[in-house]
FIRO-201179 format. One record per residue (C-alpha): residue number from 1; chain; x, y, z. Coordinates in Angstrom, 3 decimals. Example, Ala and Ser with C-alpha at 12.3 -4.5 7.8 and 13.67 -1.06 7.14 Angstrom:
BEGIN
<rec resi="1" chain="A" xx="12.300" yy="-4.500" zz="7.800"/>
<rec resi="2" chain="A" xx="13.670" yy="-1.060" zz="7.140"/>
This chain:
BEGIN
<rec resi="1" chain="A" xx="-47.005" yy="15.356" zz="-63.085"/>
<rec resi="2" chain="A" xx="-46.380" yy="16.532" zz="-66.616"/>
<rec resi="3" chain="A" xx="-44.018" yy="19.395" zz="-67.403"/>
<rec resi="4" chain="A" xx="-47.079" yy="21.598" zz="-67.863"/>
<rec resi="5" chain="A" xx="-47.508" yy="21.389" zz="-64.092"/>
<rec resi="6" chain="A" xx="-43.829" yy="22.037" zz="-63.341"/>
<rec resi="7" chain="A" xx="-43.102" yy="25.751" zz="-63.534"/>
<rec resi="8" chain="A" xx="-39.451" yy="26.568" zz="-64.266"/>
<rec resi="9" chain="A" xx="-37.830" yy="29.721" zz="-62.871"/>
<rec resi="10" chain="A" xx="-34.673" yy="30.806" zz="-64.696"/>
<rec resi="11" chain="A" xx="-32.617" yy="33.734" zz="-63.408"/>
<rec resi="12" chain="A" xx="-30.456" yy="35.927" zz="-65.593"/>
<rec resi="13" chain="A" xx="-32.803" yy="35.021" zz="-68.436"/>
<rec resi="14" chain="A" xx="-32.884" yy="38.234" zz="-70.467"/>
<rec resi="15" chain="A" xx="-30.158" yy="37.097" zz="-72.848"/>
<rec resi="16" chain="A" xx="-27.375" yy="34.591" zz="-73.472"/>
<rec resi="17" chain="A" xx="-27.348" yy="31.337" zz="-71.542"/>
<rec resi="18" chain="A" xx="-30.384" yy="32.203" zz="-69.447"/>
<rec resi="19" chain="A" xx="-32.532" yy="33.040" zz="-72.464"/>
<rec resi="20" chain="A" xx="-31.480" yy="29.829" zz="-74.246"/>
<rec resi="21" chain="A" xx="-32.229" yy="27.750" zz="-71.151"/>
<rec resi="22" chain="A" xx="-35.637" yy="29.380" zz="-70.689"/>
<rec resi="23" chain="A" xx="-36.515" yy="28.788" zz="-74.345"/>
<rec resi="24" chain="A" xx="-35.445" yy="25.120" zz="-74.171"/>
<rec resi="25" chain="A" xx="-37.443" yy="24.437" zz="-71.006"/>
<rec resi="26" chain="A" xx="-40.493" yy="26.168" zz="-72.470"/>
<rec resi="27" chain="A" xx="-40.163" yy="23.997" zz="-75.580"/>
<rec resi="28" chain="A" xx="-40.154" yy="20.960" zz="-73.268"/>
<rec resi="29" chain="A" xx="-43.560" yy="22.015" zz="-71.964"/>
<rec resi="30" chain="A" xx="-42.671" yy="23.903" zz="-68.795"/>
<rec resi="31" chain="A" xx="-44.358" yy="27.211" zz="-68.016"/>
<rec resi="32" chain="A" xx="-41.260" yy="29.397" zz="-67.626"/>
<rec resi="33" chain="A" xx="-40.615" yy="32.469" zz="-65.510"/>
<rec resi="34" chain="A" xx="-37.750" yy="34.560" zz="-66.870"/>
<rec resi="35" chain="A" xx="-36.182" yy="36.682" zz="-64.125"/>
<rec resi="36" chain="A" xx="-33.596" yy="39.404" zz="-64.637"/>
<rec resi="37" chain="A" xx="-32.665" yy="42.938" zz="-63.627"/>
<rec resi="38" chain="A" xx="-32.592" yy="43.953" zz="-67.301"/>
<rec resi="39" chain="A" xx="-35.678" yy="45.440" zz="-68.930"/>
<rec resi="40" chain="A" xx="-35.015" yy="43.344" zz="-72.033"/>
<rec resi="41" chain="A" xx="-36.250" yy="40.274" zz="-70.141"/>
<rec resi="42" chain="A" xx="-39.771" yy="41.384" zz="-71.107"/>
<rec resi="43" chain="A" xx="-38.976" yy="41.154" zz="-74.814"/>
<rec resi="44" chain="A" xx="-37.259" yy="37.792" zz="-74.372"/>
<rec resi="45" chain="A" xx="-40.298" yy="36.340" zz="-72.602"/>
<rec resi="46" chain="A" xx="-42.596" yy="37.837" zz="-75.223"/>
<rec resi="47" chain="A" xx="-40.601" yy="36.203" zz="-78.033"/>
<rec resi="48" chain="A" xx="-40.985" yy="32.800" zz="-76.353"/>
<rec resi="49" chain="A" xx="-44.699" yy="33.345" zz="-75.760"/>
<rec resi="50" chain="A" xx="-45.071" yy="34.322" zz="-79.427"/>
<rec resi="51" chain="A" xx="-44.105" yy="30.750" zz="-80.292"/>
<rec resi="52" chain="A" xx="-47.172" yy="29.496" zz="-78.433"/>
<rec resi="53" chain="A" xx="-45.235" yy="28.601" zz="-75.285"/>
<rec resi="54" chain="A" xx="-45.953" yy="29.638" zz="-71.694"/>
<rec resi="55" chain="A" xx="-43.553" yy="32.326" zz="-70.530"/>
<rec resi="56" chain="A" xx="-43.667" yy="35.398" zz="-68.360"/>
<rec resi="57" chain="A" xx="-41.056" yy="37.893" zz="-67.212"/>
<rec resi="58" chain="A" xx="-40.298" yy="39.460" zz="-63.858"/>
<rec resi="59" chain="A" xx="-37.702" yy="42.019" zz="-62.856"/>
<rec resi="60" chain="A" xx="-35.591" yy="40.516" zz="-60.079"/>
<rec resi="61" chain="A" xx="-32.280" yy="41.251" zz="-58.359"/>
<rec resi="62" chain="A" xx="-31.342" yy="37.837" zz="-56.955"/>
<rec resi="63" chain="A" xx="-29.304" yy="39.477" zz="-54.196"/>
<rec resi="64" chain="A" xx="-32.391" yy="41.304" zz="-52.868"/>
<rec resi="65" chain="A" xx="-33.711" yy="39.127" zz="-50.053"/>
<rec resi="66" chain="A" xx="-36.948" yy="41.097" zz="-49.808"/>
<rec resi="67" chain="A" xx="-37.656" yy="40.560" zz="-53.497"/>
<rec resi="68" chain="A" xx="-37.085" yy="36.813" zz="-53.103"/>
<rec resi="69" chain="A" xx="-39.452" yy="36.683" zz="-50.151"/>
<rec resi="70" chain="A" xx="-42.115" yy="38.431" zz="-52.253"/>
<rec resi="71" chain="A" xx="-42.020" yy="35.861" zz="-55.070"/>
<rec resi="72" chain="A" xx="-44.992" yy="33.813" zz="-53.803"/>
<rec resi="73" chain="A" xx="-47.145" yy="36.943" zz="-53.987"/>
<rec resi="74" chain="A" xx="-45.687" yy="38.091" zz="-57.313"/>
<rec resi="75" chain="A" xx="-46.104" yy="34.731" zz="-59.049"/>
<rec resi="76" chain="A" xx="-49.242" yy="33.454" zz="-57.305"/>
<rec resi="77" chain="A" xx="-50.274" yy="29.985" zz="-58.460"/>
<rec resi="78" chain="A" xx="-47.207" yy="29.782" zz="-60.697"/>
<rec resi="79" chain="A" xx="-45.093" yy="29.743" zz="-57.535"/>
<rec resi="80" chain="A" xx="-47.264" yy="26.997" zz="-56.050"/>
<rec resi="81" chain="A" xx="-46.455" yy="24.857" zz="-59.122"/>
<rec resi="82" chain="A" xx="-42.692" yy="25.518" zz="-59.033"/>
<rec resi="83" chain="A" xx="-40.761" yy="22.418" zz="-60.050"/>
<rec resi="84" chain="A" xx="-37.530" yy="23.686" zz="-61.622"/>
<rec resi="85" chain="A" xx="-35.099" yy="26.369" zz="-60.467"/>
<rec resi="86" chain="A" xx="-32.111" yy="27.325" zz="-62.604"/>
<rec resi="87" chain="A" xx="-29.740" yy="29.638" zz="-60.741"/>
<rec resi="88" chain="A" xx="-28.079" yy="31.209" zz="-63.766"/>
<rec resi="89" chain="A" xx="-27.743" yy="34.918" zz="-62.895"/>
<rec resi="90" chain="A" xx="-24.135" yy="35.963" zz="-62.464"/>
<rec resi="91" chain="A" xx="-21.723" yy="38.862" zz="-62.900"/>
<rec resi="92" chain="A" xx="-18.024" yy="39.015" zz="-63.761"/>
<rec resi="93" chain="A" xx="-16.692" yy="42.588" zz="-63.608"/>
<rec resi="94" chain="A" xx="-13.827" yy="43.540" zz="-65.927"/>
<rec resi="95" chain="A" xx="-11.526" yy="46.518" zz="-66.365"/>
<rec resi="96" chain="A" xx="-11.096" yy="47.299" zz="-70.060"/>
<rec resi="97" chain="A" xx="-12.120" yy="43.733" zz="-70.803"/>
<rec resi="98" chain="A" xx="-9.562" yy="42.178" zz="-68.442"/>
<rec resi="99" chain="A" xx="-9.777" yy="40.630" zz="-64.971"/>
<rec resi="100" chain="A" xx="-9.207" yy="42.823" zz="-61.928"/>
<rec resi="101" chain="A" xx="-6.285" yy="41.681" zz="-59.785"/>
<rec resi="102" chain="A" xx="-6.920" yy="40.996" zz="-56.108"/>
<rec resi="103" chain="A" xx="-4.643" yy="43.795" zz="-54.918"/>
<rec resi="104" chain="A" xx="-6.786" yy="46.265" zz="-56.901"/>
<rec resi="105" chain="A" xx="-10.143" yy="44.741" zz="-56.006"/>
<rec resi="106" chain="A" xx="-12.568" yy="47.044" zz="-54.123"/>
<rec resi="107" chain="A" xx="-14.290" yy="45.369" zz="-51.198"/>
<rec resi="108" chain="A" xx="-17.674" yy="46.567" zz="-52.475"/>
<rec resi="109" chain="A" xx="-17.075" yy="44.842" zz="-55.826"/>
<rec resi="110" chain="A" xx="-16.033" yy="41.593" zz="-54.098"/>
<rec resi="111" chain="A" xx="-19.191" yy="41.648" zz="-52.010"/>
<rec resi="112" chain="A" xx="-21.459" yy="42.389" zz="-54.970"/>
<rec resi="113" chain="A" xx="-20.071" yy="39.473" zz="-56.990"/>
<rec resi="114" chain="A" xx="-20.584" yy="37.055" zz="-54.095"/>
<rec resi="115" chain="A" xx="-24.020" yy="38.511" zz="-53.370"/>
<rec resi="116" chain="A" xx="-25.221" yy="37.874" zz="-56.924"/>
<rec resi="117" chain="A" xx="-23.314" yy="34.702" zz="-57.798"/>
<rec resi="118" chain="A" xx="-23.518" yy="32.814" zz="-54.503"/>
<rec resi="119" chain="A" xx="-25.918" yy="34.383" zz="-52.013"/>
<rec resi="120" chain="A" xx="-28.601" yy="34.825" zz="-54.701"/>
<rec resi="121" chain="A" xx="-28.751" yy="31.084" zz="-55.461"/>
<rec resi="122" chain="A" xx="-28.870" yy="30.391" zz="-51.727"/>
<rec resi="123" chain="A" xx="-31.810" yy="32.756" zz="-51.228"/>
<rec resi="124" chain="A" xx="-33.752" yy="31.376" zz="-54.182"/>
<rec resi="125" chain="A" xx="-33.039" yy="27.743" zz="-53.341"/>
<rec resi="126" chain="A" xx="-34.082" yy="28.279" zz="-49.735"/>
<rec resi="127" chain="A" xx="-37.334" yy="29.862" zz="-50.886"/>
<rec resi="128" chain="A" xx="-38.053" yy="27.059" zz="-53.381"/>
<rec resi="129" chain="A" xx="-37.424" yy="24.134" zz="-51.025"/>
<rec resi="130" chain="A" xx="-40.785" yy="24.163" zz="-49.185"/>
<rec resi="131" chain="A" xx="-42.744" yy="24.188" zz="-52.463"/>
<rec resi="132" chain="A" xx="-40.704" yy="21.358" zz="-53.946"/>
<rec resi="133" chain="A" xx="-40.881" yy="19.317" zz="-50.752"/>
<rec resi="134" chain="A" xx="-44.651" yy="19.648" zz="-50.677"/>
<rec resi="135" chain="A" xx="-44.854" yy="18.409" zz="-54.252"/>
<rec resi="136" chain="A" xx="-42.351" yy="15.578" zz="-53.700"/>
<rec resi="137" chain="A" xx="-40.418" yy="16.538" zz="-56.840"/>
<rec resi="138" chain="A" xx="-37.939" yy="19.202" zz="-57.817"/>
<rec resi="139" chain="A" xx="-34.920" yy="20.082" zz="-59.899"/>
<rec resi="140" chain="A" xx="-32.381" yy="22.726" zz="-58.890"/>
<rec resi="141" chain="A" xx="-29.530" yy="23.541" zz="-61.278"/>
<rec resi="142" chain="A" xx="-26.596" yy="25.783" zz="-60.354"/>
<rec resi="143" chain="A" xx="-24.778" yy="27.449" zz="-63.232"/>
<rec resi="144" chain="A" xx="-21.163" yy="27.438" zz="-62.135"/>
<rec resi="145" chain="A" xx="-18.102" yy="27.770" zz="-64.395"/>
<rec resi="146" chain="A" xx="-14.809" yy="26.248" zz="-65.411"/>
<rec resi="147" chain="A" xx="-13.379" yy="29.158" zz="-63.426"/>
<rec resi="148" chain="A" xx="-14.393" yy="27.066" zz="-60.399"/>
<rec resi="149" chain="A" xx="-12.173" yy="24.237" zz="-61.655"/>
<rec resi="150" chain="A" xx="-8.925" yy="26.008" zz="-62.587"/>
<rec resi="151" chain="A" xx="-7.237" yy="29.376" zz="-62.129"/>
<rec resi="152" chain="A" xx="-8.598" yy="31.725" zz="-64.767"/>
<rec resi="153" chain="A" xx="-6.718" yy="34.249" zz="-66.865"/>
<rec resi="154" chain="A" xx="-10.017" yy="35.886" zz="-67.842"/>
<rec resi="155" chain="A" xx="-12.211" yy="36.170" zz="-64.738"/>
<rec resi="156" chain="A" xx="-11.316" yy="37.742" zz="-61.399"/>
<rec resi="157" chain="A" xx="-10.696" yy="35.815" zz="-58.185"/>
<rec resi="158" chain="A" xx="-14.093" yy="36.812" zz="-56.811"/>
<rec resi="159" chain="A" xx="-15.797" yy="35.110" zz="-59.758"/>
<rec resi="160" chain="A" xx="-13.870" yy="31.879" zz="-59.271"/>
<rec resi="161" chain="A" xx="-14.478" yy="31.975" zz="-55.527"/>
<rec resi="162" chain="A" xx="-18.223" yy="32.475" zz="-55.991"/>
<rec resi="163" chain="A" xx="-18.536" yy="29.684" zz="-58.558"/>
<rec resi="164" chain="A" xx="-16.450" yy="27.245" zz="-56.496"/>
<rec resi="165" chain="A" xx="-18.651" yy="28.044" zz="-53.511"/>
<rec resi="166" chain="A" xx="-21.733" yy="27.420" zz="-55.641"/>
<rec resi="167" chain="A" xx="-20.527" yy="23.916" zz="-56.514"/>
<rec resi="168" chain="A" xx="-19.950" yy="23.147" zz="-52.834"/>
<rec resi="169" chain="A" xx="-23.356" yy="24.536" zz="-51.926"/>
<rec resi="170" chain="A" xx="-24.979" yy="22.341" zz="-54.590"/>
<rec resi="171" chain="A" xx="-23.362" yy="19.163" zz="-53.273"/>
<rec resi="172" chain="A" xx="-24.452" yy="19.846" zz="-49.717"/>
<rec resi="173" chain="A" xx="-27.957" yy="20.802" zz="-50.796"/>
<rec resi="174" chain="A" xx="-28.217" yy="17.632" zz="-52.894"/>
<rec resi="175" chain="A" xx="-27.512" yy="15.530" zz="-49.805"/>
<rec resi="176" chain="A" xx="-30.173" yy="17.371" zz="-47.812"/>
<rec resi="177" chain="A" xx="-32.911" yy="17.232" zz="-50.445"/>
<rec resi="178" chain="A" xx="-32.438" yy="13.783" zz="-51.979"/>
<rec resi="179" chain="A" xx="-34.854" yy="12.103" zz="-49.558"/>
<rec resi="180" chain="A" xx="-37.605" yy="14.454" zz="-50.762"/>
<rec resi="181" chain="A" xx="-37.340" yy="13.658" zz="-54.479"/>
<rec resi="182" chain="A" xx="-35.399" yy="16.837" zz="-55.249"/>
<rec resi="183" chain="A" xx="-32.146" yy="16.727" zz="-57.214"/>
<rec resi="184" chain="A" xx="-29.465" yy="19.418" zz="-57.194"/>
<rec resi="185" chain="A" xx="-26.768" yy="19.514" zz="-59.862"/>
<rec resi="186" chain="A" xx="-24.308" yy="21.979" zz="-61.347"/>
<rec resi="187" chain="A" xx="-23.384" yy="22.859" zz="-64.919"/>
<rec resi="188" chain="A" xx="-19.916" yy="24.319" zz="-65.544"/>
<rec resi="189" chain="A" xx="-19.701" yy="26.031" zz="-68.952"/>
<rec resi="190" chain="A" xx="-16.387" yy="26.854" zz="-70.573"/>
<rec resi="191" chain="A" xx="-16.172" yy="29.670" zz="-73.124"/>
<rec resi="192" chain="A" xx="-19.672" yy="30.127" zz="-74.526"/>
<rec resi="193" chain="A" xx="-20.674" yy="32.735" zz="-77.121"/>
<rec resi="194" chain="A" xx="-22.412" yy="35.304" zz="-74.910"/>
<rec resi="195" chain="A" xx="-22.343" yy="38.965" zz="-73.961"/>
<rec resi="196" chain="A" xx="-20.040" yy="38.167" zz="-71.040"/>
<rec resi="197" chain="A" xx="-17.542" yy="36.413" zz="-73.316"/>
<rec resi="198" chain="A" xx="-17.834" yy="39.111" zz="-75.979"/>
<rec resi="199" chain="A" xx="-16.727" yy="41.673" zz="-73.400"/>
<rec resi="200" chain="A" xx="-13.291" yy="40.097" zz="-73.013"/>
<rec resi="201" chain="A" xx="-10.267" yy="42.046" zz="-74.189"/>
<rec resi="202" chain="A" xx="-8.940" yy="41.325" zz="-77.704"/>
<rec resi="203" chain="A" xx="-6.964" yy="38.091" zz="-77.900"/>
<rec resi="204" chain="A" xx="-8.281" yy="36.433" zz="-74.743"/>
<rec resi="205" chain="A" xx="-11.002" yy="34.365" zz="-76.415"/>
<rec resi="206" chain="A" xx="-8.663" yy="33.444" zz="-79.269"/>
<rec resi="207" chain="A" xx="-6.048" yy="32.188" zz="-76.803"/>
<rec resi="208" chain="A" xx="-8.669" yy="30.125" zz="-74.987"/>
<rec resi="209" chain="A" xx="-9.965" yy="28.697" zz="-78.263"/>
<rec resi="210" chain="A" xx="-6.561" yy="27.180" zz="-78.932"/>
<rec resi="211" chain="A" xx="-6.999" yy="25.018" zz="-75.816"/>
<rec resi="212" chain="A" xx="-10.404" yy="23.584" zz="-76.819"/>
<rec resi="213" chain="A" xx="-10.115" yy="20.107" zz="-78.399"/>
<rec resi="214" chain="A" xx="-13.412" yy="20.509" zz="-80.266"/>
<rec resi="215" chain="A" xx="-12.043" yy="23.645" zz="-81.906"/>
<rec resi="216" chain="A" xx="-14.868" yy="26.084" zz="-81.280"/>
<rec resi="217" chain="A" xx="-16.521" yy="28.194" zz="-78.626"/>
<rec resi="218" chain="A" xx="-19.746" yy="26.773" zz="-77.245"/>
<rec resi="219" chain="A" xx="-23.186" yy="28.076" zz="-78.054"/>
<rec resi="220" chain="A" xx="-25.863" yy="28.871" zz="-75.450"/>
<rec resi="221" chain="A" xx="-27.943" yy="26.012" zz="-76.865"/>
<rec resi="222" chain="A" xx="-25.150" yy="23.542" zz="-75.990"/>
<rec resi="223" chain="A" xx="-25.587" yy="24.452" zz="-72.343"/>
<rec resi="224" chain="A" xx="-29.379" yy="24.620" zz="-72.544"/>
<rec resi="225" chain="A" xx="-29.580" yy="21.005" zz="-73.696"/>
<rec resi="226" chain="A" xx="-27.601" yy="19.825" zz="-70.659"/>
<rec resi="227" chain="A" xx="-29.817" yy="21.835" zz="-68.316"/>
<rec resi="228" chain="A" xx="-32.884" yy="20.360" zz="-70.003"/>
<rec resi="229" chain="A" xx="-31.552" yy="16.850" zz="-69.351"/>
<rec resi="230" chain="A" xx="-30.805" yy="17.581" zz="-65.683"/>
<rec resi="231" chain="A" xx="-34.321" yy="18.933" zz="-65.139"/>
<rec resi="232" chain="A" xx="-35.999" yy="15.959" zz="-66.807"/>
<rec resi="233" chain="A" xx="-37.239" yy="12.663" zz="-65.415"/>
<rec resi="234" chain="A" xx="-34.400" yy="10.981" zz="-67.330"/>
<rec resi="235" chain="A" xx="-31.948" yy="12.469" zz="-64.799"/>
<rec resi="236" chain="A" xx="-33.858" yy="11.264" zz="-61.730"/>
<rec resi="237" chain="A" xx="-30.856" yy="9.284" zz="-60.397"/>
<rec resi="238" chain="A" xx="-28.330" yy="12.079" zz="-60.878"/>
<rec resi="239" chain="A" xx="-27.683" yy="14.505" zz="-58.025"/>
<rec resi="240" chain="A" xx="-24.773" yy="16.334" zz="-56.446"/>
<rec resi="241" chain="A" xx="-22.718" yy="16.229" zz="-59.625"/>
<rec resi="242" chain="A" xx="-21.192" yy="18.800" zz="-61.982"/>
<rec resi="243" chain="A" xx="-21.326" yy="18.483" zz="-65.766"/>
<rec resi="244" chain="A" xx="-18.626" yy="20.374" zz="-67.658"/>
<rec resi="245" chain="A" xx="-19.730" yy="21.894" zz="-70.981"/>
<rec resi="246" chain="A" xx="-16.492" yy="23.173" zz="-72.443"/>
<rec resi="247" chain="A" xx="-15.626" yy="21.242" zz="-75.575"/>
<rec resi="248" chain="A" xx="-12.959" yy="19.309" zz="-73.681"/>
<rec resi="249" chain="A" xx="-11.046" yy="22.335" zz="-72.430"/>
<rec resi="250" chain="A" xx="-11.258" yy="20.880" zz="-68.923"/>
<rec resi="251" chain="A" xx="-10.972" yy="17.124" zz="-68.394"/>
<rec resi="252" chain="A" xx="-10.858" yy="16.058" zz="-64.720"/>
């Protein structure tokens, strides 16, 4: 198969990391489905298509199980050609730009973060498995975070818990799907220039920057290149691993 016959579905693709990933995969020849709850996903997909690349947008809440189940009908033959799934959609609630402490954390907010950041990737991965198995090839990428590696001064405990769970889910899924030619890997970005990072309270990003050996925040394209590698044939012997994209701010 060529990439033209490997549709890529990227969640949280209206802006930031998701948009950069979708654009990079489209440039590599994949027909790309950009999924997001934001209306601006339509304009993002249109801008990619305007470059002569294959891209289409759908409105999707990844925590909505019914919407996930409807994807084969919504996408038609694009779903039948699914080869790449990038579980990028995620939320990280803040209070005046700062993390919410556990003692002040509403149960509903905890559940919503886990629903989007962890259950959503489970629902989408589960739906994609039969298609990928039938084709004998697949790439699933989980967008986790350095907040899954260390205690964070910027994101709440529910964010770290969801992203740590996502890494564990990816490892287990990799073991299950390896025999079918499907790889599952995680990417853990550090501080990347994005809307989520821009929403941090004054001083937080500057303090983090001081801990980055490469001396700068990352760009969405830095992450997109790593995702492109993991979804390529060049990464066919790589599964169950996590690649940190943080300029050296975390070194295991």
